[in-house]
MARKOLMAR-633800 format. One record per residue: y, x, z of N, C-alpha, C, CB in turn. Coordinates in steps of 0.02 Angstrom, whole numbers, plus 50000, padded with zeros to 5 digits. Each point is the difference from the previous one (the first is absolute). Glycine has a CB too. Layout:
N
YXZYXZYXZYXZ/...
***
This chain:
449
493294953650655500505005349993500355001550066500174996549881/499515001850174500325000850065500185007250015499394990150039/500245014649932500145007050013500705002149977498785002349990/501554993649969500665001749976500554997450046499554999849884/500294995750162500524997450044500285005650042499454988950003/501215011250004500325005150041500644997050027499505009549933/500514988850133500574996650028500595004850009499234991950057/501175007149994500635003650005499915007550012500494989650043/498935012549981499895007250007499775002749933499704998750122/500685006049849499865002149932499755007249995500864992149963/499115011550093499735006849996499254999649992500945004550071/498805000049887499284999849985499655006250025500244993149900/499145006150120499585005650019499405000149954500394999550120/499555005749840499425000849957499565005350032500644996749894/498745001550119499565004650037499365001349962500494995950106/499265010249902499355002149975499924998849926499544997750112/500915005249850499944999849927499785007049978500904990949988/498525009649981499745006549981500405002849942498864996850040/501435009349967500375003049944499525002249945500895003750079/499384997149862499605001649942499615006550012500834994249926/498515005550063499595005950004499765001750070500615004049903/499604992250148499795001550068499404995750020501185003350029/498394999350013499414996350023499955000450075499425002449892/500104993950135499835000550071500574998150046499215008849969/500894995350082500494998450051500715002049982499115001250082/500965002449862500675002249980500354994349965499625012149990/500674983450047500314994149972500755000450006498994993250027/501335002849933500734999650002500204994650048500105004149881/500274997750170500274995150046500755000549997498995000650076/501344994149902500725000549995500324993550021499885008249908/500744992550110500394994350019500574999349950499695001250123/500354993149845500544998649953500504995850038499255000649897/501305002450124500494996450039500664999649963499445003850105/501034992949925500634998749967500385006449985500054989250058/499765016649973500335006249984499965001749926499755003950115/499764993249850499955001149928500634998049964498784998350007/501564996750019500624997749968500545005350003499704988350029/500235016450018500485005450007499815006049958500264995950115/499225003349842499765005549957499795006150041500754995949909/498915002950147499745005550040499435003349961500334994250108/499575012149905499455003649968499344997750027500745009849984/498704992049981499344997650020499805002550069499694999649881/500585006050141499825002550066500224995450056500075011549955/500404984050029500254995350050499514994450014501155002849964/498414995749986499584994250011499305000649974501024993549996/498815011949970499325000649974499615004850044500404997649883/499035000150142499625003950046499425003649970500354992250084/499565007749849499425003349973500155007349984499614989149952/499865015050042500085007249990499885001749927499645002250118/500894998249844499975002249930500485005849992499704988449958/500075017450021500435005949997500444999749939499145006650059/501434996949946500455000349942499655003349941501005000650077/498545004149936499655003449946499584995049961499985010650067/499664985049969499584995149966500404995449955499215000550095/501374997449931500434995649961500265003749938500344993750105/499865012649904500265004049945499475000949946500775005950079/498614995649942499475001149951499854993649962499515008850074/500484985549962499874993749966500544998349950499394996050101/501245005149919500564998749955499965004549938500714996550099/499135009949912499955004749945499454998049951500425009150075/499024988649953499454997949957500194994049957499195004450085/501164990849945500224994249963500505002049946499814992850100/500655011749917500505002349952499665003549941500845001150092/498645002949923499655003549947499654995149953499845009850077/499864984949953499654995149958500484996549953499154998550090/501455000049934500514996749958500245004849946500354992850097/499765013649922500265004949953499535001249942500615005450094/498734994249918499525001449947499804993849961499585009350069/500724985049948499804993749970500064999849924500354994750105/500205007949865500064999649927499445003349962501214999650017/498485005550013499455003649967499394995549991500425010750048/499564983949990499434995549996500234993049982499385007050085/501094992649868500314993649983499494994949978501035006149968/498424996250001499504995349976499634996750058499885006749897/500184996050163499684997250059500514996750046499115008749992/501424988649979500544997150039500094992649982500575011250007/499544984850044500214993049991500754999750013498854995450034/501545002849917500725000150006500264993050020500065009249914/500314990750141500314993950024500755000349985499124998750092/501114997149864500724999649986500334995350049499795002449879/500754999950152500334995950052500744999949987499115003050084/501184991049919500714998949983500344996450057499734999449877/500855003350146500334997050056500745001750004498925000350059/501434996249986500735000750007500165005150055500174988149961/499605018050029500055005150053500725001550020498955004949958/501494995649994500705001650016500374994050030500005008549908/499824985550071500354994150022499774997650069500154996849881/499215004350136499724997450062499625005550038499904988549948/500445016950071499665005750031499704998550069500775007249937/499544988250101499754998750068499284997850000501154996950034/498674999049917499314997649995499575004749958500414988450013/499875014249933499585003349950499865007450014500474992049920/499935011250122499815006850020499374999950043501215003449996/498754992350056499364999550036499434997449957500664998050103/499504997649851499494997349954499695005649959500634989249993/499785015349981499745005549960499585004750043500994999249924/499215001850138499605004250045499334996850013501045004350053/498944989149954499374996650010499545000849940500584991850073/499705007549867499605001149939499725007049998500714991749939/499715013250073499795007049996499465001650051501135003049959/498934994150101499485001150050499334997149977500874999650089/499144994549883499384996949976499695004149944500434988850032/499985013549921499745004149945499675006350026500904995649925/499425007850123499725006150029499334998650035501165004650014/498824990150024499384998350036499434998549951500684995650096/499465000449854499494998149951499765006149961500514988649991/499965015649987499815006049962499605004950043501014998549930/499195002250134499645004550045499294997650012501085003150054/498814990349940499334997250010499594999849936500474993250092/499795009749854499625000349938500284995949943499045001950069/501514994549944500324996249947499674993349988500325010649949/499784986749992499744993449981499565000849939501014994250048/498375003849957499525000749945499985007249975500204988149968/499855016650079499965007149982500645002949971498824998149981/501724998050018500645002349973500545000150053499674995649888/500805008950105500565000450046500554995049979499735012250023/500634985350026500574995649985500625004249990499484990750067/500935007449886500655003249989500534994549997499475009749937/501034990950106500544995150005500605002449960499584996350113/500664999749840500585001749959500524994550010499295006249914/501274995550117500504994950018500615000349954499615000750118/500714993549875500624999549963500494995550038499385001849890/501274999750106500514995850030500254995049949500345009450079/499704984349941500224994849952500744998550004498874995250009/501505008450035500724999050007500184992850017500175009349918/499374987250114500114993050019500164995649939500395003850112/499344998049831500144996549937499344998049967501075006549985/498844987049999499394997949966499905003649933500134989050055/500425012049908499955003549936499755007150008500914992949957/499375010650092499785006950013499285000250024501185003250028/498624991850011499314999750024499514999349942500404994950107/499765000849845499564999049943499985006349957500264987750000/500315015649991500015006249962499595005450034501134997249956/498915003050111499595004950037499264998549992500945001550083/498884992149918499304998149991499755002149932500174990350077/500245008649872499805001949932499915007649995500624990049954/499835013750077499945007349999499395002550038501255000749993/498594996150062499415002050038499364998849960500614997350107/499374997349856499414998549960499955004649939500064988250039/500495012549924499985003649936500005007550008500584990449949/499825012250098500065007350007499545002850054501184999049962/498814997850095499605002650055499274997749997501025000250069/498854994649891499334997349992499704997850066499855007449901/500544989050139499754997850064499464994749990501115002450054/498464996949995499444995349996500194993150026499225009550013/501224990350037500234993650029500745000550015498854997750049/501464996549958500704999750022500024996850070500424999149880/500085002950159500064997450067500735000450022498815003350028/501334993650031500655000950031500434993749998499935011749968/500734989450028500534995050001500174997950071499644996049888/501015003650126500264997750064500384993549991500075011950041/500424988249915500424994149989499624994749959501035007350005/499054986550013499604994749970500124999249925500034994350109/500605006049869500124999149928499715005749959501044993750028/498905012250002499685005649965499254999149999500945007650035/498784989950020499284998450000499824995049947499985002450121/500444992549869499884995149947500025003249931500494991150074/499995013449916500065003349935499385004349986501255000150011/498515003450039499415004249991499374995849992500555009150067/499424985249967499444995549991499964997349930500084997050119/500505001449853500014997649930499825005649952500884991750030/499345014449985499825005849959499245001050001501115005450023/498594994150036499275000850006499644994749958500155004850115/500114989149886499694994749960500055001449926500284991950090/500315010349887500105001349929499595005949976501144995350010/498825009950032499635006149980499275000050021501075006050009/498734988950028499314999450024499795006350038499734992549902/500685009050149499865005750043500004997750072500535007949917/499054995150124499954998050070500625002150039498745000849993/501534994650048500595001350040499904997450071500744999549898/499315004950152499974997950069500705000450030498805004050011/501494990250002500674999650030499925001050076500434992249907/499865013150119499925001450070500444995950045499695011249967/500954988150016500494997450047500384993849979500105011450035/500054987349902500434994349983499724993550029500365005849894/500074990350139499774994350039500024993449963500395006150099/499934993549844500074993749965499334996649988501035004449947/498954989150064499394996149988499844999549926500234993650104/500275006949854499894999249929499535005249971501144995049992/498825010850039499605005449972499264998449999500865008150040/498924987450005499304997949999499924992649983499755008950084/500804987449915499964992849985500314998449932500034997650124/500595000249873500294997749937499965005249944500764992850067/499355013649949499985005349950499375004250005501245000350002/498274997250035499395003950011499605001149936499974995450115/499665009949883499555001449944499405004150025500974999849918/498525000550044499375003050022500055007550011499414991149938/501105012250034500075007250005500405002250062499925000549876/500404994850157500455001750056499724997550066500974999549921/498975005150126499804998450069500585002050046498765001749974/501264995050085500545001650048499705001250069500834993149933/499405012450100499745002150065500354996650059499725010849948/500944989750055500374998150060500004992450011500725010149984/499314987850079500074992950016500634997349967499395001650110/500554992949854500534997549957500554996550040499164998749909/501374999450054500544996250030499734993550031500805004849916/498804991550047499724993850027499605001450063499954995149885/499635009950114499565001550057500415001650062499125004149921/501395000250072500395001950059500454994450025499975011849959/500304984349995500394994250021499554995050036500815001749904/498584997450071499524995450031499815002450070499564997049887/500485009450126499895002650068500584998150046499335009549952/501284990550021500604998950040500154992650013500445010649954/499394985149999500214993050004499724996450062500064999949876/499315001050142499774996650061500415001850062498864999849950/501355006550054500415002150056500704997049995499355010750008/500914988849931500654996949990499984992750019500265008149908/499214988450074499944992950016499964998850076499424998249890/500265006550145499954999350073500685000350034498875005249994/501624997849974500675000450029500344993250003500085011649957/499714983849999500284993249998500765000149989499074996150075/501155008249880500705000449982500114996049936500125011450055/500404984649944500104995549943500445003149946499884990550077/500655012949941500485002749952499865007449987500874991550038/498945010249901499835006949982500485002749948498804997750027/501355008849980500365003849948499515005149971501144998350057/498965003449880499555004649965500415005549967499164990749980/500635015550027500335005649967499475004549968500974999650082/499155002349855499495003849964500335004149944499124991150026/500565014349952500265003849943499884996149935499795011050060/500704988949897499984995749942499625003249941501094995050037/498255005449972499565001949944499324996850015500635011249976/498884990149982499374996250002499694999550070499825003749884/500125001950151499694999850067500384995450048499585011749981/501074989350023500404996050047500004992649981500715009950021/499374988649916500004993149977499344996650016500815003049909/498655000550077499334997350013499884998850074499585005949898/500634998950144499904999450072500394994050028499825012450008/500804986949971500424994550024499714993349979501015007449995/498784992049942499734993749975499354998250036500525002349888/499065002650124499364998750034500124998050073499435008249924/501054995050109500154998250069500244992850005500295012050024/500164986249932500254993050000499444995049988501115004149958/498464997449995499464995549982499514999250059500115003449880/499685002250149499494999750053500284997350065499425009649946/501214992150070500294997550062500144992549995500515011350022/499704986549919500124992849989499354996150008500965002749923/498495000250054499364996750007499784999750073499685003949884/500475001450154499815000250070500474996050044499495011149980/501154988449999500524996750041500454996049953499975009350089/499854984649896500354996149948500744998950013498944994549979/501285005650084500704998650014500465006149996499614990950072/500115014849906500405006149998500554999549947499005006650038/501584996749976500555000149953500195007349987500434988850040/499735012849898500245006749982500744999549986498875003349952/501534999350095500714998850000500425005649969499814993250100/499875012549887500375005649970499515004549964500894999550089/499355003749858499585004649961500445005549973499194990949969/500625015350046500365005949975499525004449962500824999550097/499375002749843499565003949957500385005949970499314989749975/500845015450064500355005849974499565004049952500685000550105/499645003149849499635004349955499655005550039500834997649908/498585004450070499615005150034500395006550005498954994849958/501125007750104500355006250012500754999649998499035005349953/501254988750041500734999349992500294994650046499885003849882/499824995550176500214994750045500705001350028498814997950029/501604996949973500635000050038499824996650066500784999649895/498995004450152499704997250061500494995950041499245009750002/501404992249997500494996250037500064992849976500615010550020/499474988749914500074993349973499364996050006500875004349921/498554999050071499364996550005499894997350070499535007349910/500584997050140499894997850069500504994750021499545011250027/501074989349949500504995050017499834993349970500875009050007/498884991149931499814993849967499434996650038500365004649889/499174999450135499454997250040500264997050065499215008349949/501234995450084500284997550063500384993549991500085011850041/500304987849904500404994049987499574993749991500865007349948/498524993750028499554994349989499694997450065499765004649886/500314999350168499734998150065499264998149998501154996150030/498435008349944499284998449999499695000850069499955003749880/499484993150130499615001050061499585006349996499984987650018/499835014249921499565005849989500135002949931499134995150077/500655011249913500125003649938499345002749974501185003050035/498714996349900499445003449967500295005649957499294989449999/500505016850016500275005949966499465003349957500825001750093/499375000449847499555003549955500295006949981499584989049956/501015012750068500305006549985499595005750028501134994649998/498915011249971499645005950023500405006349983498884994149986/500885011650039500315006549987500735000150021499205001749905/501245001350055500705000850020500364993350006500015011149945/499784984050015500294993350006499864997150070499864998249876/499545002850148499824997550067500425003450054498834997749959/501245008950036500385003750051500724997650003499265010049981/501054988949962500694997549998500054992950027500235007449902/499284988550081499984993150023499944999750077499494996549890/500065007650137499905000150072500635002450036498785002149983/501535003149990500605002850032500564994850002499695011449961/500444985449983500534994949999499824993850041500325004249886/499044993950111499794994350039500075001150075499224997149908/500605009050114500095001750071500735000050019498965006949995/501464996049962500715000550014500334993250006500025010949939/499774984550018500314993349998499634994950044500385002649885/499094999650148499634995550043499614994649964500855002250084/498984998949853499674995049960499304998450027500655003949900/499025001150129499314999050022499944997450071499685009149923/500874990750113499984997750069499844992650004500825008950031/498674989450007499814993050008499654997149939500954998950075/498865005449876499664997649940499355003849991501104997049947/498384999450034499375003149982500065002849929499354992250077/500335013549912499995003049934499275001449981501155005250016/498654992449927499345001549971500135004449940499484988950040/500185016849956500205005249952499405003449968501045001850067/498964998149868499465003049961500095007649996499884989449933/499605014450081499965007349993500365004050055499914998049880/500504998850162500435003750045499615004150051500854991149986/498535007050028499595003950047499685006149971499804989650057/500325011849879499735006149970500405006050023499604993549899/500075012050120500365005750028500565002749954498965002950060/500934996549875500505002449952500684996750011499095002049918/500904991750105500614996150007500194998850073499744994749892/499775005350153500134998650070500265006350037499114991249997/500585014449992500195006150036500725002249987498815003449995/501434996149942500705002149989500524995750036499635004149891/500194990050132500484995850035500185002950069499544990149940/500015013850089500125003450064500294995350052500175010649938/500404991250091500274995950055500314993549977500215010550061/499814988349873500234993649974499434995049990500945006049944/498454996150072499424995649991500094993550038499275010149984/500694984249983500054993650035499354998550038500814995749913/499245000850141499424998050039499744993249979500425006850096/498934992649900499684993549994499944997149930500424998450109/499765005349839499904997349932499254999449987501105005249960/498704989550008499314999149978499925003249932499874989250067/499685015749927499995004149939499285001749980501125004850031/498814997149906499395003549978500155007550003499634990249925/499845013850087500125007150006499375004050009501094997450048/498995008549981499445004750009500115004250063499825000549874/499844997850181500065003950062499525005950000500354989650062/499845015749905499555005749991499755002950066500605002549895/499774996450160499855002950065499484996050038501145004550002/498614990049971499564995950039499404997149964500974997450065/498915004549873499434997249963499375003550023500734997349899/498794998950127499445002950036499355000449960500544995850101/499465003049835499385000349962499795007249988500284989149946/499075012350048499785006849983500295002449934498954997950063/501114997649888500275002049935500725002450007499254991749944/501155004850097500695002150007500065006450040500354988149993/499245012850058500025006150039499865006149957499644993650101/499855005849856499835005649955500575001449952498794997050010/501504997749963500575000749954500595003250036499614990149935/500555007550124500565002750038499925007550012500164988950054/499255013149969499875007150014500085004349937499224996750091/500495001049854500045003949938500725000549976498844996349970/501524998250034500704999949976500425004750044499874988149958/500045011650107500415004250044499825007449992500094990550081/499285011049910499805006949989500355002949938498894997850056/501144998149892500285002549937500765000450000499024995249943/501314999750088500734999549993500385001050066499794992449905/499855008350151500325000550065500504994450011499855012449996/499954981649986500424994150005499554993950005500945005549934/499344988950088499604994050003500054996249934500184999350125/499314996849858500034996249937500494994150005498825003349977/501434994849965500384993849993499564995049961501125006250002/499144987949987499614995249962499885002549929500464990750069/500055012649902499915002949934499415004749998501224998849980/498695005050074499435004750003499344996249994500685007850072/499274986549964499394996049998499884997349930500174996950121/500365000649847499944997049933499795005349949500874991450029/499475014449971499825005349953499295002550009501195003349998/498624997850064499325002350016499494994949978500445006650097/499684987149919499524994749984499944998949925500274994650109/500285006349855499984999049927499545005149968501174995550002/498875010850019499565005149972499284998750020500945008350003/498954989650059499324998450021499714994249960500285004150115/500144991049869499774994449959499825002349930500734992350066/499695011949904499855002549934499355004050000501225000449974/498695003850076499385004050005499394995550006500655009450053/499414985449989499434995550009499844996249936500314998850121/500214999049843499904996349938499705004349945500944992850032/499305013349962499745004549949499285002050016501165004449978/498694996550086499325001650021499534994249982500435007250093/499794986749921499584994149985499904999249925500424994550104/500115006749858499974999249927499615005749967501094994050004/498865011750031499695006049972500355002149935498904996750052/501755001649944500375001349939500744998750012499004996849929/501425005750025500714998250001500174995549940500265010850060/499244986849906500124995349944500304993650028499045005049933/501474992650034500374994350025499574993950016500965004249935/498634993850018499604993950010499525000850058500104997549879/499625008450129499545001150056500385000050066499255006749925/501364995850075500414999950061500194992850018500445011549973/499774984649977500184993050013499424996350033500795000349901/498615000950074499414996750028499855002650070499544998649884/500525007950126499835003150064500474997850055499535009849939/501114989450046500494998350051499964992750021500745008749953/498974987050008499934993050018499514999450059500254996449881/500025001850178499584999550060499875006650034499494990349948/500845015150029499895006650029500195000350073500215004949888/499364998050154500155001350070500125007550009499304990050037/501225011850001500165007150010500325000950069500165001649875/499885004650146500245001650067500755001649999498865004250031/501484993650022500715001650011500095001750074500384992449905/500205010350115500125001150071499984993650041500685009749968/499384984550000499954993650035499284997450004501154997549962/498395005950005499314997749997499814998149929500084996050118/499385000449874499764997949934500464994749969498835002750036/501294998249900500414995449961499644998749934501095004250053/499034990149917499694998749935500504996949951498894998450057/500975002349879500414996749948499684993349983500385011249954/500014983550053499764993249986499844999149926500684995850097/498775001049889499804998849930500464995149965498835002550032/501454992750007500384994749969500705002049977499354992350070/500935013249958500685001749979500165007550004500324988850039/499195015549972500105007250002500455002450057499854999949877/500254995950174500405001750058499555002750055500854991249970/499365014250063499595002550055500114995950063500065011549951/499484989150096500054996550064500325004350054498994993549968/501345011950013500355004150049500504995650038499865010349928/500134990350138500444995850041500625003750023499014993850036/501295003750017500615003050028500034998350075500614999149888/499815004450147500104998850071500614995450010499495011250029/500444984350018500534995350017500185001150073499604991549914/501055009350101500215001150069500744998850008499095008250013/501194994450041500724999450014500305007050008499824988750055/500815011849926500365006450008500225000950072500384999449880/499685007050139500265001650066500415006349996499014994550055/501565005349977500425006050007499795003450064500984994849937/498625010550057499735003550057500395006650011498864994949980/501665004650061500415005950014500275003249936499335002050104/500914993949851500305002649939499525001349943500855004850072/498524992949935499515001049947499714993249981499725011750042/500234987149894499724993749976499245000249999501024998149933/498664997450102499274999650001499794992749990499935010250076/499424989149911499704993449991499574998550061500015001149874/500074993050155499614997950058499704993149989500745006950075/498804991249970499674993549995499694998949931500804995550085/498905009549888499774999649930499264998649994500925007749970/498904989849973499304999049982499915000849925499854992150098/499565009749882499845000849930499764993449971499705012250018/500564986149924499784993949966499665001949935500954993350052/498435004849941499605001449941500314996549940498955001450070/501145002249876500304997149941499594994349970500505010949979/498854989150033499584994749972500154993350033499115008349977/501204991750081500134993850037500664996649981499355004850093/501054998449865500654997249983500094999249924500475005350104/499004992549864500014998849928499994992549987499425011049979/500894986849966499944993049981499294998549977501214999649968/498634994150022499324998149979499875002649929500044989950073/499325010649911499815002149933500274995349946498975005350048/501064988249968500264995249952500735001449983499194991450044/501205010450008500705001749989500075006249958500294994750108/499305010349907500025006349961499834998749927499695006550104/499814989349883499804998549931500574996849961498834998650039/501574997349995500574996949966500565005049986499704989150057/500375015849987500545004949994499845005649951500334997350115/499045004749882499815006149963499744998349930499745005650109/500484998149840499744999049932499255001349999501105003349950/498564993950001499285000549996499765007149989499984988649956/500465015850018499805006949987500145004450059500224998349879/
***
């Protein structure tokens, strides 16, 4: 995986990528530089020759195909998708764009098994009860063929249980809780994103290298945060037996009193901090921590903070040197990511976020599974997804047979405040297959079904 290494220089040069429909010497040569963070137009950094007319015609053709879709309902595969769009817009707006891009690309290429994909979304209001009601409505009224989605872990668990009870296929795109594939796992539920255990397992070796004895932990007080904190303690204790956890703060999701939380951490005088907060909670925590000097002279290991959804809004408050998981969209050098980046920017005139990658990859996984199954029948899908290999912007990924978890990985690096912009440096990609527990452990954790 050496091609993913990217040291302190984070500007990327993507060269000689052939644009769609072009042949011969007419190639796309473009430079993807940090100016993208300033939302510069494509003329600032894209060197290929695509006329506004061509783009307009392509957009019109796609719009026409969508508009006429109901007339051919019998030739449609309906994907029901449920998520916390209003509660978590920073991640889920790019996520939805990623899904829509994948649907358009697949339909333009002829669809799946001769049928067009149709995406039908519902907002769960960040409520497990509302999520289950939305799932029931999608099945009974919309007659969807599969269920997908979920962001918050407790909602993912609720939908996984619904899938088990109703015997319907469910692909969880984003919820990170380990329980969704282990303790509460079932044959009808698969999960795409690298789990809490997987991402913590990426961070712990770096945390152990710090050789810090006294640690404080801060996390949102719901399934994801609780699971992340517990896993970090377990794995770090195994790697460094003399470690002590001297403080723990668990504010309610979205309701952090950042002043009191940061002060409590400072009072405990830890050598290092493990953070699991994200979104607005993270921004408030960073602001108060900077103001009170909590991070000065202390190492911070932080889950998800390197994701653009959460790192970019920090702007000039971005802390330097935090060890994080994330997504450096400006430097991923694989052909798969270059193609994805170009397509995403052409459609939205913006750079992708991690949510964009997850949404896009989820639809690609569903398309690959349905193609392999040659059907949308639940039992055939369950069989087809076991061991399924499919393409993502990160490259090839597969669903493990032993627990229905994908091997999608994540990037590990350090944060940097670069002239008031939060970026990820010194990063590398870690394959999700390399940070899984043994099969014997999984067998003990996961029910037989």
